[in-house]
mmCIF file of the N, C-alpha and C atoms, coordinates in Angstrom:
data_MODEL
# 
_entry.id   MODEL 
# 
loop_
_atom_site.group_PDB 
_atom_site.id 
_atom_site.type_symbol 
_atom_site.label_atom_id 
_atom_site.label_alt_id 
_atom_site.label_comp_id 
_atom_site.label_asym_id 
_atom_site.label_entity_id 
_atom_site.label_seq_id 
_atom_site.pdbx_PDB_ins_code 
_atom_site.Cartn_x 
_atom_site.Cartn_y 
_atom_site.Cartn_z 
_atom_site.occupancy 
_atom_site.B_iso_or_equiv 
_atom_site.pdbx_formal_charge 
_atom_site.auth_seq_id 
_atom_site.auth_comp_id 
_atom_site.auth_asym_id 
_atom_site.auth_atom_id 
_atom_site.pdbx_PDB_model_num 
ATOM 1   N N  . MET A 1 1  ? -76.580 4.594  -46.954 1.00 0.00 ? 1  MET A N  1 
ATOM 2   C CA . MET A 1 1  ? -76.264 5.260  -48.207 1.00 0.00 ? 1  MET A CA 1 
ATOM 3   C C  . MET A 1 1  ? -75.691 6.641  -47.897 1.00 0.00 ? 1  MET A C  1 
ATOM 4   N N  . SER A 1 2  ? -74.581 6.961  -48.496 1.00 0.00 ? 2  SER A N  1 
ATOM 5   C CA . SER A 1 2  ? -73.961 8.261  -48.270 1.00 0.00 ? 2  SER A CA 1 
ATOM 6   C C  . SER A 1 2  ? -74.616 9.310  -49.164 1.00 0.00 ? 2  SER A C  1 
ATOM 7   N N  . LYS A 1 3  ? -74.269 10.578 -48.931 1.00 0.00 ? 3  LYS A N  1 
ATOM 8   C CA . LYS A 1 3  ? -74.857 11.635 -49.757 1.00 0.00 ? 3  LYS A CA 1 
ATOM 9   C C  . LYS A 1 3  ? -74.208 11.706 -51.138 1.00 0.00 ? 3  LYS A C  1 
ATOM 10  N N  . ASP A 1 4  ? -73.167 10.903 -51.357 1.00 0.00 ? 4  ASP A N  1 
ATOM 11  C CA . ASP A 1 4  ? -72.526 10.850 -52.669 1.00 0.00 ? 4  ASP A CA 1 
ATOM 12  C C  . ASP A 1 4  ? -73.188 9.861  -53.604 1.00 0.00 ? 4  ASP A C  1 
ATOM 13  N N  . GLU A 1 5  ? -74.263 9.226  -53.147 1.00 0.00 ? 5  GLU A N  1 
ATOM 14  C CA . GLU A 1 5  ? -74.998 8.316  -54.003 1.00 0.00 ? 5  GLU A CA 1 
ATOM 15  C C  . GLU A 1 5  ? -76.484 8.398  -53.697 1.00 0.00 ? 5  GLU A C  1 
ATOM 16  N N  . MET A 1 6  ? -77.265 8.131  -54.726 1.00 0.00 ? 6  MET A N  1 
ATOM 17  C CA . MET A 1 6  ? -78.719 8.143  -54.584 1.00 0.00 ? 6  MET A CA 1 
ATOM 18  C C  . MET A 1 6  ? -79.273 6.973  -55.374 1.00 0.00 ? 6  MET A C  1 
ATOM 19  N N  . SER A 1 7  ? -80.434 6.508  -54.969 1.00 0.00 ? 7  SER A N  1 
ATOM 20  C CA . SER A 1 7  ? -81.097 5.464  -55.751 1.00 0.00 ? 7  SER A CA 1 
ATOM 21  C C  . SER A 1 7  ? -81.793 6.128  -56.941 1.00 0.00 ? 7  SER A C  1 
ATOM 22  N N  . VAL A 1 8  ? -82.064 5.321  -57.939 1.00 0.00 ? 8  VAL A N  1 
ATOM 23  C CA . VAL A 1 8  ? -82.788 5.812  -59.108 1.00 0.00 ? 8  VAL A CA 1 
ATOM 24  C C  . VAL A 1 8  ? -84.147 6.354  -58.670 1.00 0.00 ? 8  VAL A C  1 
ATOM 25  N N  . LYS A 1 9  ? -84.794 5.656  -57.759 1.00 0.00 ? 9  LYS A N  1 
ATOM 26  C CA . LYS A 1 9  ? -86.108 6.094  -57.263 1.00 0.00 ? 9  LYS A CA 1 
ATOM 27  C C  . LYS A 1 9  ? -86.032 7.494  -56.668 1.00 0.00 ? 9  LYS A C  1 
ATOM 28  N N  . GLU A 1 10 ? -84.992 7.774  -55.869 1.00 0.00 ? 10 GLU A N  1 
ATOM 29  C CA . GLU A 1 10 ? -84.841 9.108  -55.274 1.00 0.00 ? 10 GLU A CA 1 
ATOM 30  C C  . GLU A 1 10 ? -84.679 10.181 -56.343 1.00 0.00 ? 10 GLU A C  1 
ATOM 31  N N  . LEU A 1 11 ? -83.864 9.896  -57.365 1.00 0.00 ? 11 LEU A N  1 
ATOM 32  C CA . LEU A 1 11 ? -83.671 10.862 -58.448 1.00 0.00 ? 11 LEU A CA 1 
ATOM 33  C C  . LEU A 1 11 ? -84.984 11.132 -59.179 1.00 0.00 ? 11 LEU A C  1 
ATOM 34  N N  . LEU A 1 12 ? -85.741 10.073 -59.434 1.00 0.00 ? 12 LEU A N  1 
ATOM 35  C CA . LEU A 1 12 ? -87.017 10.235 -60.129 1.00 0.00 ? 12 LEU A CA 1 
ATOM 36  C C  . LEU A 1 12 ? -88.028 10.973 -59.262 1.00 0.00 ? 12 LEU A C  1 
ATOM 37  N N  . ASP A 1 13 ? -88.060 10.667 -57.960 1.00 0.00 ? 13 ASP A N  1 
ATOM 38  C CA . ASP A 1 13 ? -89.000 11.331 -57.046 1.00 0.00 ? 13 ASP A CA 1 
ATOM 39  C C  . ASP A 1 13 ? -88.698 12.814 -56.882 1.00 0.00 ? 13 ASP A C  1 
ATOM 40  N N  . LEU A 1 14 ? -87.422 13.187 -56.986 1.00 0.00 ? 14 LEU A N  1 
ATOM 41  C CA . LEU A 1 14 ? -87.045 14.602 -56.895 1.00 0.00 ? 14 LEU A CA 1 
ATOM 42  C C  . LEU A 1 14 ? -87.450 15.384 -58.142 1.00 0.00 ? 14 LEU A C  1 
ATOM 43  N N  . GLY A 1 15 ? -87.784 14.666 -59.203 1.00 0.00 ? 15 GLY A N  1 
ATOM 44  C CA . GLY A 1 15 ? -88.112 15.331 -60.457 1.00 0.00 ? 15 GLY A CA 1 
ATOM 45  C C  . GLY A 1 15 ? -86.885 15.753 -61.221 1.00 0.00 ? 15 GLY A C  1 
ATOM 46  N N  . PHE A 1 16 ? -85.733 15.204 -60.831 1.00 0.00 ? 16 PHE A N  1 
ATOM 47  C CA . PHE A 1 16 ? -84.477 15.574 -61.484 1.00 0.00 ? 16 PHE A CA 1 
ATOM 48  C C  . PHE A 1 16 ? -84.462 15.128 -62.943 1.00 0.00 ? 16 PHE A C  1 
ATOM 49  N N  . CYS A 1 17 ? -84.985 13.935 -63.192 1.00 0.00 ? 17 CYS A N  1 
ATOM 50  C CA . CYS A 1 17 ? -85.019 13.417 -64.550 1.00 0.00 ? 17 CYS A CA 1 
ATOM 51  C C  . CYS A 1 17 ? -86.251 12.537 -64.717 1.00 0.00 ? 17 CYS A C  1 
ATOM 52  N N  . ASP A 1 18 ? -86.541 12.190 -65.964 1.00 0.00 ? 18 ASP A N  1 
ATOM 53  C CA . ASP A 1 18 ? -87.693 11.354 -66.263 1.00 0.00 ? 18 ASP A CA 1 
ATOM 54  C C  . ASP A 1 18 ? -87.336 9.875  -66.327 1.00 0.00 ? 18 ASP A C  1 
ATOM 55  N N  . GLU A 1 19 ? -86.091 9.586  -66.730 1.00 0.00 ? 19 GLU A N  1 
ATOM 56  C CA . GLU A 1 19 ? -85.632 8.205  -66.859 1.00 0.00 ? 19 GLU A CA 1 
ATOM 57  C C  . GLU A 1 19 ? -84.149 8.129  -66.555 1.00 0.00 ? 19 GLU A C  1 
ATOM 58  N N  . VAL A 1 20 ? -83.708 6.946  -66.127 1.00 0.00 ? 20 VAL A N  1 
ATOM 59  C CA . VAL A 1 20 ? -82.282 6.646  -65.986 1.00 0.00 ? 20 VAL A CA 1 
ATOM 60  C C  . VAL A 1 20 ? -82.019 5.422  -66.845 1.00 0.00 ? 20 VAL A C  1 
ATOM 61  N N  . LEU A 1 21 ? -81.134 5.575  -67.828 1.00 0.00 ? 21 LEU A N  1 
ATOM 62  C CA . LEU A 1 21 ? -80.832 4.507  -68.775 1.00 0.00 ? 21 LEU A CA 1 
ATOM 63  C C  . LEU A 1 21 ? -79.373 4.102  -68.682 1.00 0.00 ? 21 LEU A C  1 
ATOM 64  N N  . ASP A 1 22 ? -79.098 2.809  -68.927 1.00 0.00 ? 22 ASP A N  1 
ATOM 65  C CA . ASP A 1 22 ? -77.717 2.344  -68.925 1.00 0.00 ? 22 ASP A CA 1 
ATOM 66  C C  . ASP A 1 22 ? -77.095 2.547  -70.307 1.00 0.00 ? 22 ASP A C  1 
ATOM 67  N N  . GLU A 1 23 ? -75.859 2.073  -70.469 1.00 0.00 ? 23 GLU A N  1 
ATOM 68  C CA . GLU A 1 23 ? -75.120 2.298  -71.725 1.00 0.00 ? 23 GLU A CA 1 
ATOM 69  C C  . GLU A 1 23 ? -75.782 1.637  -72.936 1.00 0.00 ? 23 GLU A C  1 
ATOM 70  N N  . ASN A 1 24 ? -76.691 0.698  -72.706 1.00 0.00 ? 24 ASN A N  1 
ATOM 71  C CA . ASN A 1 24 ? -77.425 0.048  -73.796 1.00 0.00 ? 24 ASN A CA 1 
ATOM 72  C C  . ASN A 1 24 ? -78.831 0.617  -73.950 1.00 0.00 ? 24 ASN A C  1 
ATOM 73  N N  . PHE A 1 25 ? -79.095 1.740  -73.292 1.00 0.00 ? 25 PHE A N  1 
ATOM 74  C CA . PHE A 1 25 ? -80.380 2.434  -73.319 1.00 0.00 ? 25 PHE A CA 1 
ATOM 75  C C  . PHE A 1 25 ? -81.518 1.596  -72.726 1.00 0.00 ? 25 PHE A C  1 
ATOM 76  N N  . ASN A 1 26 ? -81.179 0.746  -71.751 1.00 0.00 ? 26 ASN A N  1 
ATOM 77  C CA . ASN A 1 26 ? -82.181 -0.003 -70.995 1.00 0.00 ? 26 ASN A CA 1 
ATOM 78  C C  . ASN A 1 26 ? -82.472 0.746  -69.702 1.00 0.00 ? 26 ASN A C  1 
ATOM 79  N N  . LEU A 1 27 ? -83.716 0.673  -69.240 1.00 0.00 ? 27 LEU A N  1 
ATOM 80  C CA . LEU A 1 27 ? -84.070 1.314  -67.977 1.00 0.00 ? 27 LEU A CA 1 
ATOM 81  C C  . LEU A 1 27 ? -83.299 0.667  -66.830 1.00 0.00 ? 27 LEU A C  1 
ATOM 82  N N  . VAL A 1 28 ? -82.788 1.489  -65.933 1.00 0.00 ? 28 VAL A N  1 
ATOM 83  C CA . VAL A 1 28 ? -82.081 1.006  -64.748 1.00 0.00 ? 28 VAL A CA 1 
ATOM 84  C C  . VAL A 1 28 ? -83.111 0.800  -63.643 1.00 0.00 ? 28 VAL A C  1 
ATOM 85  N N  . ASP A 1 29 ? -82.996 -0.296 -62.916 1.00 0.00 ? 29 ASP A N  1 
ATOM 86  C CA . ASP A 1 29 ? -83.916 -0.617 -61.828 1.00 0.00 ? 29 ASP A CA 1 
ATOM 87  C C  . ASP A 1 29 ? -83.958 0.508  -60.801 1.00 0.00 ? 29 ASP A C  1 
ATOM 88  N N  . LYS A 1 30 ? -85.112 0.771  -60.237 1.00 0.00 ? 30 LYS A N  1 
ATOM 89  C CA . LYS A 1 30 ? -85.293 1.884  -59.304 1.00 0.00 ? 30 LYS A CA 1 
ATOM 90  C C  . LYS A 1 30 ? -84.513 1.720  -58.000 1.00 0.00 ? 30 LYS A C  1 
ATOM 91  N N  . ASN A 1 31 ? -84.080 0.506  -57.680 1.00 0.00 ? 31 ASN A N  1 
ATOM 92  C CA . ASN A 1 31 ? -83.320 0.270  -56.452 1.00 0.00 ? 31 ASN A CA 1 
ATOM 93  C C  . ASN A 1 31 ? -81.814 0.396  -56.636 1.00 0.00 ? 31 ASN A C  1 
ATOM 94  N N  . GLU A 1 32 ? -81.358 0.547  -57.873 1.00 0.00 ? 32 GLU A N  1 
ATOM 95  C CA . GLU A 1 32 ? -79.922 0.668  -58.138 1.00 0.00 ? 32 GLU A CA 1 
ATOM 96  C C  . GLU A 1 32 ? -79.397 1.995  -57.612 1.00 0.00 ? 32 GLU A C  1 
ATOM 97  N N  . LYS A 1 33 ? -78.126 1.993  -57.238 1.00 0.00 ? 33 LYS A N  1 
ATOM 98  C CA . LYS A 1 33 ? -77.467 3.189  -56.710 1.00 0.00 ? 33 LYS A CA 1 
ATOM 99  C C  . LYS A 1 33 ? -76.721 3.919  -57.823 1.00 0.00 ? 33 LYS A C  1 
ATOM 100 N N  . ILE A 1 34 ? -76.854 5.249  -57.824 1.00 0.00 ? 34 ILE A N  1 
ATOM 101 C CA . ILE A 1 34 ? -76.148 6.106  -58.770 1.00 0.00 ? 34 ILE A CA 1 
ATOM 102 C C  . ILE A 1 34 ? -75.182 6.965  -57.966 1.00 0.00 ? 34 ILE A C  1 
ATOM 103 N N  . LEU A 1 35 ? -73.904 6.963  -58.358 1.00 0.00 ? 35 LEU A N  1 
ATOM 104 C CA . LEU A 1 35 ? -72.926 7.825  -57.690 1.00 0.00 ? 35 LEU A CA 1 
ATOM 105 C C  . LEU A 1 35 ? -73.138 9.254  -58.167 1.00 0.00 ? 35 LEU A C  1 
ATOM 106 N N  . THR A 1 36 ? -73.312 10.167 -57.229 1.00 0.00 ? 36 THR A N  1 
ATOM 107 C CA . THR A 1 36 ? -73.658 11.554 -57.577 1.00 0.00 ? 36 THR A CA 1 
ATOM 108 C C  . THR A 1 36 ? -72.586 12.542 -57.124 1.00 0.00 ? 36 THR A C  1 
ATOM 109 N N  . LYS A 1 37 ? -71.339 12.096 -57.081 1.00 0.00 ? 37 LYS A N  1 
ATOM 110 C CA . LYS A 1 37 ? -70.246 12.976 -56.637 1.00 0.00 ? 37 LYS A CA 1 
ATOM 111 C C  . LYS A 1 37 ? -69.994 14.109 -57.614 1.00 0.00 ? 37 LYS A C  1 
ATOM 112 N N  . SER A 1 38 ? -70.123 13.832 -58.901 1.00 0.00 ? 38 SER A N  1 
ATOM 113 C CA . SER A 1 38 ? -69.846 14.853 -59.906 1.00 0.00 ? 38 SER A CA 1 
ATOM 114 C C  . SER A 1 38 ? -71.159 15.467 -60.398 1.00 0.00 ? 38 SER A C  1 
ATOM 115 N N  . LYS A 1 39 ? -71.025 16.470 -61.236 1.00 0.00 ? 39 LYS A N  1 
ATOM 116 C CA . LYS A 1 39 ? -72.214 17.098 -61.811 1.00 0.00 ? 39 LYS A CA 1 
ATOM 117 C C  . LYS A 1 39 ? -72.898 16.106 -62.740 1.00 0.00 ? 39 LYS A C  1 
ATOM 118 N N  . LEU A 1 40 ? -74.199 16.025 -62.633 1.00 0.00 ? 40 LEU A N  1 
ATOM 119 C CA . LEU A 1 40 ? -74.971 15.110 -63.459 1.00 0.00 ? 40 LEU A CA 1 
ATOM 120 C C  . LEU A 1 40 ? -75.419 15.824 -64.726 1.00 0.00 ? 40 LEU A C  1 
ATOM 121 N N  . LYS A 1 41 ? -75.120 15.237 -65.864 1.00 0.00 ? 41 LYS A N  1 
ATOM 122 C CA . LYS A 1 41 ? -75.487 15.811 -67.154 1.00 0.00 ? 41 LYS A CA 1 
ATOM 123 C C  . LYS A 1 41 ? -76.597 14.979 -67.767 1.00 0.00 ? 41 LYS A C  1 
ATOM 124 N N  . LEU A 1 42 ? -77.642 15.641 -68.192 1.00 0.00 ? 42 LEU A N  1 
ATOM 125 C CA . LEU A 1 42 ? -78.791 14.963 -68.789 1.00 0.00 ? 42 LEU A CA 1 
ATOM 126 C C  . LEU A 1 42 ? -78.782 15.113 -70.295 1.00 0.00 ? 42 LEU A C  1 
ATOM 127 N N  . ILE A 1 43 ? -79.441 14.183 -70.961 1.00 0.00 ? 43 ILE A N  1 
ATOM 128 C CA . ILE A 1 43 ? -79.697 14.307 -72.387 1.00 0.00 ? 43 ILE A CA 1 
ATOM 129 C C  . ILE A 1 43 ? -81.210 14.323 -72.569 1.00 0.00 ? 43 ILE A C  1 
ATOM 130 N N  . VAL A 1 44 ? -81.653 14.703 -73.745 1.00 0.00 ? 44 VAL A N  1 
ATOM 131 C CA . VAL A 1 44 ? -83.077 14.666 -74.060 1.00 0.00 ? 44 VAL A CA 1 
ATOM 132 C C  . VAL A 1 44 ? -83.284 13.550 -75.065 1.00 0.00 ? 44 VAL A C  1 
ATOM 133 N N  . LYS A 1 45 ? -84.165 12.619 -74.727 1.00 0.00 ? 45 LYS A N  1 
ATOM 134 C CA . LYS A 1 45 ? -84.488 11.487 -75.610 1.00 0.00 ? 45 LYS A CA 1 
ATOM 135 C C  . LYS A 1 45 ? -86.001 11.352 -75.621 1.00 0.00 ? 45 LYS A C  1 
ATOM 136 N N  . ASN A 1 46 ? -86.581 11.466 -76.797 1.00 0.00 ? 46 ASN A N  1 
ATOM 137 C CA . ASN A 1 46 ? -88.041 11.381 -76.945 1.00 0.00 ? 46 ASN A CA 1 
ATOM 138 C C  . ASN A 1 46 ? -88.756 12.374 -76.020 1.00 0.00 ? 46 ASN A C  1 
ATOM 139 N N  . PHE A 1 47 ? -88.244 13.580 -75.960 1.00 0.00 ? 47 PHE A N  1 
ATOM 140 C CA . PHE A 1 47 ? -88.818 14.671 -75.177 1.00 0.00 ? 47 PHE A CA 1 
ATOM 141 C C  . PHE A 1 47 ? -88.788 14.418 -73.672 1.00 0.00 ? 47 PHE A C  1 
ATOM 142 N N  . LYS A 1 48 ? -87.885 13.544 -73.214 1.00 0.00 ? 48 LYS A N  1 
ATOM 143 C CA . LYS A 1 48 ? -87.734 13.251 -71.787 1.00 0.00 ? 48 LYS A CA 1 
ATOM 144 C C  . LYS A 1 48 ? -86.314 13.564 -71.356 1.00 0.00 ? 48 LYS A C  1 
ATOM 145 N N  . ALA A 1 49 ? -86.163 14.062 -70.113 1.00 0.00 ? 49 ALA A N  1 
ATOM 146 C CA . ALA A 1 49 ? -84.843 14.289 -69.532 1.00 0.00 ? 49 ALA A CA 1 
ATOM 147 C C  . ALA A 1 49 ? -84.310 12.945 -69.048 1.00 0.00 ? 49 ALA A C  1 
ATOM 148 N N  . VAL A 1 50 ? -83.158 12.542 -69.585 1.00 0.00 ? 50 VAL A N  1 
ATOM 149 C CA . VAL A 1 50 ? -82.616 11.209 -69.325 1.00 0.00 ? 50 VAL A CA 1 
ATOM 150 C C  . VAL A 1 50 ? -81.201 11.322 -68.775 1.00 0.00 ? 50 VAL A C  1 
ATOM 151 N N  . LEU A 1 51 ? -80.938 10.556 -67.717 1.00 0.00 ? 51 LEU A N  1 
ATOM 152 C CA . LEU A 1 51 ? -79.592 10.430 -67.176 1.00 0.00 ? 51 LEU A CA 1 
ATOM 153 C C  . LEU A 1 51 ? -79.021 9.123  -67.693 1.00 0.00 ? 51 LEU A C  1 
ATOM 154 N N  . LEU A 1 52 ? -77.902 9.205  -68.436 1.00 0.00 ? 52 LEU A N  1 
ATOM 155 C CA . LEU A 1 52 ? -77.224 8.009  -68.935 1.00 0.00 ? 52 LEU A CA 1 
ATOM 156 C C  . LEU A 1 52 ? -76.139 7.610  -67.947 1.00 0.00 ? 52 LEU A C  1 
ATOM 157 N N  . VAL A 1 53 ? -76.108 6.325  -67.596 1.00 0.00 ? 53 VAL A N  1 
ATOM 158 C CA . VAL A 1 53 ? -75.133 5.832  -66.624 1.00 0.00 ? 53 VAL A CA 1 
ATOM 159 C C  . VAL A 1 53 ? -74.459 4.571  -67.150 1.00 0.00 ? 53 VAL A C  1 
ATOM 160 N N  . LYS A 1 54 ? -73.293 4.279  -66.580 1.00 0.00 ? 54 LYS A N  1 
ATOM 161 C CA . LYS A 1 54 ? -72.573 3.045  -66.895 1.00 0.00 ? 54 LYS A CA 1 
ATOM 162 C C  . LYS A 1 54 ? -72.246 2.341  -65.588 1.00 0.00 ? 54 LYS A C  1 
ATOM 163 N N  . SER A 1 55 ? -72.154 1.033  -65.651 1.00 0.00 ? 55 SER A N  1 
ATOM 164 C CA . SER A 1 55 ? -71.900 0.227  -64.461 1.00 0.00 ? 55 SER A CA 1 
ATOM 165 C C  . SER A 1 55 ? -70.417 0.260  -64.116 1.00 0.00 ? 55 SER A C  1 
ATOM 166 N N  . ASP A 1 56 ? -70.098 0.353  -62.817 1.00 0.00 ? 56 ASP A N  1 
ATOM 167 C CA . ASP A 1 56 ? -68.698 0.273  -62.400 1.00 0.00 ? 56 ASP A CA 1 
ATOM 168 C C  . ASP A 1 56 ? -68.420 -1.124 -61.848 1.00 0.00 ? 56 ASP A C  1 
ATOM 169 N N  . LYS A 1 57 ? -67.186 -1.372 -61.458 1.00 0.00 ? 57 LYS A N  1 
ATOM 170 C CA . LYS A 1 57 ? -66.789 -2.710 -61.009 1.00 0.00 ? 57 LYS A CA 1 
ATOM 171 C C  . LYS A 1 57 ? -67.427 -3.105 -59.676 1.00 0.00 ? 57 LYS A C  1 
ATOM 172 N N  . ASN A 1 58 ? -67.985 -2.139 -58.926 1.00 0.00 ? 58 ASN A N  1 
ATOM 173 C CA . ASN A 1 58 ? -68.611 -2.420 -57.635 1.00 0.00 ? 58 ASN A CA 1 
ATOM 174 C C  . ASN A 1 58 ? -70.115 -2.626 -57.739 1.00 0.00 ? 58 ASN A C  1 
ATOM 175 N N  . GLY A 1 59 ? -70.636 -2.636 -58.949 1.00 0.00 ? 59 GLY A N  1 
ATOM 176 C CA . GLY A 1 59 ? -72.061 -2.853 -59.140 1.00 0.00 ? 59 GLY A CA 1 
ATOM 177 C C  . GLY A 1 59 ? -72.910 -1.604 -59.010 1.00 0.00 ? 59 GLY A C  1 
ATOM 178 N N  . LYS A 1 60 ? -72.271 -0.469 -58.853 1.00 0.00 ? 60 LYS A N  1 
ATOM 179 C CA . LYS A 1 60 ? -73.012 0.804  -58.809 1.00 0.00 ? 60 LYS A CA 1 
ATOM 180 C C  . LYS A 1 60 ? -72.904 1.456  -60.176 1.00 0.00 ? 60 LYS A C  1 
ATOM 181 N N  . PHE A 1 61 ? -73.689 2.491  -60.370 1.00 0.00 ? 61 PHE A N  1 
ATOM 182 C CA . PHE A 1 61 ? -73.698 3.165  -61.657 1.00 0.00 ? 61 PHE A CA 1 
ATOM 183 C C  . PHE A 1 61 ? -73.066 4.548  -61.544 1.00 0.00 ? 61 PHE A C  1 
ATOM 184 N N  . ILE A 1 62 ? -72.325 4.908  -62.587 1.00 0.00 ? 62 ILE A N  1 
ATOM 185 C CA . ILE A 1 62 ? -71.646 6.202  -62.674 1.00 0.00 ? 62 ILE A CA 1 
ATOM 186 C C  . ILE A 1 62 ? -72.240 6.957  -63.862 1.00 0.00 ? 62 ILE A C  1 
ATOM 187 N N  . PRO A 1 63 ? -72.640 8.202  -63.679 1.00 0.00 ? 63 PRO A N  1 
ATOM 188 C CA . PRO A 1 63 ? -73.157 8.979  -64.813 1.00 0.00 ? 63 PRO A CA 1 
ATOM 189 C C  . PRO A 1 63 ? -72.048 9.261  -65.830 1.00 0.00 ? 63 PRO A C  1 
ATOM 190 N N  . TYR A 1 64 ? -72.421 9.314  -67.088 1.00 0.00 ? 64 TYR A N  1 
ATOM 191 C CA . TYR A 1 64 ? -71.476 9.717  -68.117 1.00 0.00 ? 64 TYR A CA 1 
ATOM 192 C C  . TYR A 1 64 ? -71.125 11.180 -67.918 1.00 0.00 ? 64 TYR A C  1 
ATOM 193 N N  . ASP A 1 65 ? -69.858 11.511 -68.153 1.00 0.00 ? 65 ASP A N  1 
ATOM 194 C CA . ASP A 1 65 ? -69.474 12.931 -68.089 1.00 0.00 ? 65 ASP A CA 1 
ATOM 195 C C  . ASP A 1 65 ? -69.702 13.567 -69.453 1.00 0.00 ? 65 ASP A C  1 
ATOM 196 N N  . ILE A 1 66 ? -69.511 14.852 -69.526 1.00 0.00 ? 66 ILE A N  1 
ATOM 197 C CA . ILE A 1 66 ? -69.838 15.614 -70.732 1.00 0.00 ? 66 ILE A CA 1 
ATOM 198 C C  . ILE A 1 66 ? -69.021 15.150 -71.929 1.00 0.00 ? 66 ILE A C  1 
ATOM 199 N N  . GLU A 1 67 ? -67.753 14.818 -71.732 1.00 0.00 ? 67 GLU A N  1 
ATOM 200 C CA . GLU A 1 67 ? -66.910 14.364 -72.839 1.00 0.00 ? 67 GLU A CA 1 
ATOM 201 C C  . GLU A 1 67 ? -67.405 13.032 -73.391 1.00 0.00 ? 67 GLU A C  1 
ATOM 202 N N  . GLU A 1 68 ? -67.811 12.138 -72.518 1.00 0.00 ? 68 GLU A N  1 
ATOM 203 C CA . GLU A 1 68 ? -68.329 10.840 -72.966 1.00 0.00 ? 68 GLU A CA 1 
ATOM 204 C C  . GLU A 1 68 ? -69.661 11.008 -73.694 1.00 0.00 ? 68 GLU A C  1 
ATOM 205 N N  . LEU A 1 69 ? -70.497 11.914 -73.232 1.00 0.00 ? 69 LEU A N  1 
ATOM 206 C CA . LEU A 1 69 ? -71.783 12.145 -73.892 1.00 0.00 ? 69 LEU A CA 1 
ATOM 207 C C  . LEU A 1 69 ? -71.602 12.697 -75.300 1.00 0.00 ? 69 LEU A C  1 
ATOM 208 N N  . ARG A 1 70 ? -70.560 13.491 -75.504 1.00 0.00 ? 70 ARG A N  1 
ATOM 209 C CA . ARG A 1 70 ? -70.304 14.057 -76.840 1.00 0.00 ? 70 ARG A CA 1 
ATOM 210 C C  . ARG A 1 70 ? -69.940 12.980 -77.846 1.00 0.00 ? 70 ARG A C  1 
ATOM 211 N N  . GLU A 1 71 ? -69.453 11.839 -77.380 1.00 0.00 ? 71 GLU A N  1 
ATOM 212 C CA . GLU A 1 71 ? -69.060 10.745 -78.281 1.00 0.00 ? 71 GLU A CA 1 
ATOM 213 C C  . GLU A 1 71 ? -70.258 9.951  -78.796 1.00 0.00 ? 71 GLU A C  1 
ATOM 214 N N  . PHE A 1 72 ? -71.435 10.113 -78.177 1.00 0.00 ? 72 PHE A N  1 
ATOM 215 C CA . PHE A 1 72 ? -72.616 9.359  -78.611 1.00 0.00 ? 72 PHE A CA 1 
ATOM 216 C C  . PHE A 1 72 ? -73.123 9.844  -79.934 1.00 0.00 ? 72 PHE A C  1 
# 
C-alpha cells in the first residue's frame, strides 16, 4: 500500500474520523482502501465526523471533494 492510500481501519485508528460512508450512506468495510492524495473533507452526521467516499473503477474509494459535498 502506498502512502497515497489508507485502509478504513487505519483512518479510524488514527482518530481522523468516526465513520466512513459510501455514496448511499452505508458503512464502508474496514479493509477497503481510500485514496488520500487530496485533502480529506469531513461532514458531521448524527454528531459524528464522517468521511463520504465514492467507488472508482478500480474498486478503491475516492473521498468527495468540497464542491461535491456542497451538492448534498
